[in-house]
C-alpha positions in Angstrom: -18.0 -8.3 -30.1 -15.3 -5.9 -28.9 -16.3 -2.4 -27.7 -15.1 0.2 -30.2 -16.2 3.7 -30.8 -17.9 2.4 -34.0 -20.5 0.4 -32.1 -21.2 2.8 -29.3 -24.3 5.2 -29.2 -23.5 8.9 -29.8 -24.0 9.9 -26.2 -21.5 7.3 -24.9 -19.0 8.3 -27.6 -19.1 11.9 -26.4 -18.7 11.0 -22.7 -15.9 8.6 -23.6 -14.1 11.3 -25.7 -14.2 13.9 -22.9 -13.0 11.5 -20.2 -9.3 11.4 -19.4 -7.4 8.1 -20.0 -7.8 5.7 -17.1 -4.1 5.0 -16.5 -1.1 6.9 -17.8 2.4 7.8 -16.7 3.5 11.4 -16.7 6.9 12.4 -15.6 7.4 9.0 -13.8 4.2 9.3 -11.8 1.1 7.2 -12.2 -2.0 9.1 -13.1 -5.4 7.5 -12.6 -8.2 9.5 -14.3 -6.0 12.6 -14.3 -5.1 12.4 -10.6 -1.4 12.2 -9.9 -0.1 9.4 -7.6 3.6 10.1 -6.9 3.6 7.6 -4.0 3.3 4.7 -6.4 6.9 4.7 -7.4 8.5 1.4 -6.9 11.9 0.7 -5.4 14.6 0.6 -8.0 17.6 -1.7 -7.6 19.7 1.3 -6.4 17.2 2.1 -3.6 18.1 0.9 -0.1 16.8 -2.6 0.5 15.7 -4.1 3.8 18.6 -6.3 4.9 17.5 -7.4 8.4 14.6 -7.1 10.8 13.9 -8.2 14.3 11.1 -7.8 16.8 12.3 -6.8 20.3 9.6 -6.4 22.9 7.1 -4.0 21.3 9.4 -2.7 18.6 10.2 -3.7 15.0 13.9 -3.0 14.3 14.8 -2.5 10.6 18.2 -2.4 9.0 18.7 -1.1 5.4 21.4 -1.8 2.8 22.6 1.8 3.0 23.5 1.3 6.7 20.6 3.2 8.1 18.6 1.6 10.9 15.0 2.4 12.0 12.4 1.2 14.4 8.6 1.2 14.7 6.4 0.4 17.6 4.1 -2.5 16.9 1.2 -0.2 17.7 2.4 2.2 15.0 2.8 -0.7 12.6 -0.7 -2.1 13.2 -2.3 1.4 13.1 -0.6 2.0 9.7 -1.8 -1.2 8.1 -2.2 -0.4 4.4 -4.7 -3.3 3.5 -8.1 -2.8 1.9 -9.9 -3.7 5.1 -8.1 -1.0 7.2 -7.8 1.9 4.7 -10.3 0.8 2.0 -9.9 0.4 -1.7 -11.0 2.6 -4.5 -12.8 1.9 -7.7 -11.8 3.6 -11.0 -14.0 6.5 -10.1 -12.2 7.2 -6.8 -15.0 5.9 -4.6 -13.5 4.3 -1.4 -15.0 1.1 -0.1 -14.1 -0.1 3.4 -15.3 -3.0 5.5 -17.1 -2.6 8.7 -14.9 -0.8 11.4 -13.6 -3.4 13.8 -12.6 -2.0 17.2 -9.0 -2.8 18.1 -8.3 -4.7 21.3 -5.1 -5.6 23.1 -4.9 -8.7 20.8 -4.9 -6.4 17.8 -1.4 -5.2 18.8 0.0 -8.6 19.6 2.3 -9.7 16.8 2.0 -13.4 16.3 4.4 -13.7 13.3 6.1 -11.6 10.7 7.0 -13.1 7.4 8.7 -11.8 4.2 6.6 -11.7 1.1 8.8 -12.1 -1.9 11.7 -9.6 -1.9 9.6 -6.5 -1.4 7.4 -6.7 1.7 6.7 -8.0 5.2 3.3 -9.5 6.2 2.4 -9.5 9.9 -0.2 -11.7 11.5 -1.8 -10.1 14.6 -3.4 -11.7 17.6 -6.9 -10.7 16.4 -6.4 -12.8 13.2 -5.7 -9.8 11.0 -3.1 -10.8 8.3 -3.9 -9.0 5.1 -1.6 -6.1 5.3 1.5 -6.1 3.1 4.1 -3.6 4.3 6.3 -3.0 1.3 9.9 -2.1 2.1 9.3 1.3 0.6 6.4 1.9 2.9 8.3 0.7 5.9 11.2 3.0 5.1 8.7 6.0 4.9 7.1 5.0 8.2 10.5 4.8 10.0 11.5 8.2 8.6 8.3 9.8 10.0 8.9 8.6 13.5 
């Protein structure tokens, strides 16, 4: 039987009525339970795209379709890993869950391979076996602008 307000107890109906919508868009930004997430905008076809990348020594060199170039040290890249193991993931209530902290070693910063994922991200594999971080082109662009 589907859950509708008609078959919920009164207390649940009141809590449900007072709760903000789980997901909604306001002025182009994603809101989750009333909290604004402007960082979740996605690249539009007019945004600069990654056209080339190369690893030289301990640097990742990036070239964008608007002619800009950027670079990141492999240490910066590894330390900025956006995966759920490194930064955690949140449930609908905003609770953050992270795995056990694993100390980084020299192997943690040794890039074994770097592969494109679709047309939107790069996925590195590190010497310690870590390979669950997807670095979107948008995120890479922001990282290069910060350094």
